[in-house]
C-alpha positions in Angstrom: 222.1 166.7 25.9 223.2 163.6 23.9 224.1 166.2 21.0 226.4 168.3 23.3 228.2 165.3 24.8 229.0 164.3 21.3 230.1 167.5 20.4 232.3 167.4 23.7 233.8 164.1 22.6 234.7 164.9 19.3 236.4 168.2 20.3 238.5 166.6 23.1 239.2 163.5 20.9 240.5 165.9 18.0 242.7 167.7 20.6 244.3 164.3 21.9 244.7 163.3 18.4 246.6 166.5 17.7 248.8 166.2 20.7 249.5 162.9 19.8 250.2 163.6 16.2 252.5 166.5 17.1 254.3 165.0 19.9 255.1 161.9 17.5 256.5 164.4 14.7 258.5 166.3 17.4 259.9 162.8 18.6 260.8 161.8 14.9 262.2 165.2 14.2 264.2 165.2 17.3 266.2 162.0 16.3 267.6 163.9 13.1 269.3 166.6 15.4 271.9 166.1 18.2 271.4 165.2 21.9 269.7 168.4 22.8 267.1 168.2 20.1 266.5 164.5 21.2 265.9 165.6 24.8 263.8 168.2 23.7 261.9 165.9 21.5 261.4 163.4 24.5 260.3 166.0 26.8 257.8 167.3 24.2 256.7 163.4 23.9 256.3 163.3 27.5 254.4 166.5 27.8 252.3 165.6 25.1 251.6 162.4 26.8 250.8 163.9 29.9 248.5 166.4 28.0 246.7 163.5 26.4 246.2 161.5 29.7 245.2 164.7 31.3 242.5 165.3 28.4 241.7 161.3 28.6 241.0 161.7 32.4 239.0 165.0 32.0 236.8 163.1 29.5 236.5 160.3 31.9 235.6 162.5 34.8 233.1 164.3 32.3 231.6 160.8 31.2 231.1 159.8 34.7 229.9 163.2 35.8 227.3 163.0 32.9 226.3 159.4 33.7 225.9 160.3 37.4 223.5 163.3 36.4 221.7 160.8 33.9 221.5 158.2 36.6 220.1 160.8 39.2 217.8 161.9 36.5 216.6 158.6 35.8 216.2 157.9 39.4 214.3 161.0 39.9 212.1 159.9 36.9 211.7 156.5 38.2 210.8 157.9 41.9 208.3 160.2 40.5 206.8 157.2 38.4 207.0 155.0 41.4 205.2 157.7 43.7 202.6 158.1 40.9 202.3 154.4 40.5 201.8 154.0 44.5 199.1 157.0 44.7 197.2 155.4 41.7 197.5 151.8 43.6 196.5 153.6 46.7 193.6 155.0 45.1 192.8 151.9 43.4 192.6 150.2 46.7 190.6 152.9 48.1 187.9 152.4 45.3 188.1 148.8 45.7 187.7 149.1 49.6 184.7 151.4 49.0 183.1 149.0 46.6 183.6 146.2 49.0 182.2 147.9 51.5 179.0 148.6 49.4 178.8 145.3 48.4 179.2 144.2 52.1 176.2 146.5 53.1 174.1 145.2 49.9 174.9 141.5 51.3 174.0 142.6 54.7 170.9 144.1 53.7 169.9 141.2 51.3 170.7 138.7 54.3 168.2 141.0 56.5 165.4 140.6 53.6 166.2 136.9 53.2 165.7 136.5 57.2 162.5 138.7 57.0 161.3 136.6 54.0 162.0 133.3 56.0 159.9 134.4 59.1 157.0 135.5 57.0 156.8 132.3 55.1 157.2 130.5 58.5 154.1 132.6 60.0 152.3 132.2 56.7 152.9 128.4 56.9 151.6 128.4 60.5 148.8 130.6 59.4 148.0 128.1 56.6 148.0 125.1 58.9 145.8 127.0 61.2 143.5 127.8 58.6 143.2 124.1 57.3 142.3 123.1 61.1 139.7 125.9 61.1 138.4 124.8 57.7 138.1 121.2 58.4 136.4 122.2 61.9 133.9 124.3 60.2 133.3 121.7 57.5 132.7 119.0 60.2 130.2 121.6 61.9 128.6 122.1 58.4 128.3 118.7 57.9 127.0 117.8 61.2 124.4 120.6 60.6 123.3 119.4 57.7 122.9 115.9 59.1 121.0 117.4 61.6 118.7 119.3 59.3 118.2 115.9 57.3 117.2 114.4 60.7 114.7 117.4 61.7 113.2 117.5 58.2 112.8 113.5 58.4 111.0 114.0 62.0 109.0 116.7 60.8 107.8 114.8 57.6 107.2 111.8 59.8 105.3 113.9 62.7 102.7 115.5 59.7 101.8 112.2 58.4 98.4 111.3 59.9 97.4 107.5 59.6 93.8 107.5 58.2 91.5 104.4 58.3 91.6 102.2 55.4 87.9 102.9 54.6 88.2 106.7 55.4 88.5 107.5 51.8 85.3 105.3 50.6 81.9 107.1 50.3 78.9 105.5 52.1 75.4 105.1 50.7 74.1 108.1 52.3 77.0 110.1 50.9 76.1 109.1 47.3 72.3 109.3 47.0 69.4 110.2 49.2 66.5 108.4 50.6 64.3 109.3 47.4 66.9 108.6 44.8 67.9 105.4 43.0 71.7 104.4 42.6 73.0 104.8 39.0 76.0 103.2 37.7 78.2 105.8 38.3 77.1 105.8 42.2 77.9 102.1 42.3 81.4 102.5 41.2 81.9 104.8 44.1 81.0 102.2 46.6 83.5 99.7 48.1 82.4 96.4 46.7 85.8 94.7 48.3 83.7 93.1 50.9 81.0 91.6 48.5 83.2 88.4 47.8 83.2 87.7 51.6 79.6 88.3 51.9 79.1 85.9 49.2 81.3 83.1 50.8 79.5 83.6 53.8 76.2 83.1 52.3 
């Protein structure tokens, strides 16, 4: 398109220059003749001027038409680019909206999980408090039972002890030897001689 426009410009410019040169030569040549030659030269110059102006206007119209065509083509390209850009923008916005919706769904799910975890944690804390109280109560019961067992064992031990007389374990003379036997040193050692000093003091 640019080459064709350049070719048209060069052709029209060549024609215009040719007309101007021919008109100038005719005008100069008319000066050498009589009045009719001068008039003819003026007419030729005027005709050449009109022809040059007509070619100039024609070239100007062509330039305007070409420029308008190029502008329309440029506007069409820009419109296509704008439409494509708009479509891409709409598609991108749609993707962003879909991603935002997915993120909102994930956030809502995480919030629900956090709420469930908090409720479970609160329940576990309540259970822990109850278990501590239960353990403390059972520990108190165990300690009370252990104390009761100790008391019962002490009572049982005290009840099984029988108070024996002081001289119960000391054998008598009849237990050591018979009537026809004589005491030996071993038999005398078995006797309770604690009362002998008392007998000696009374004697």
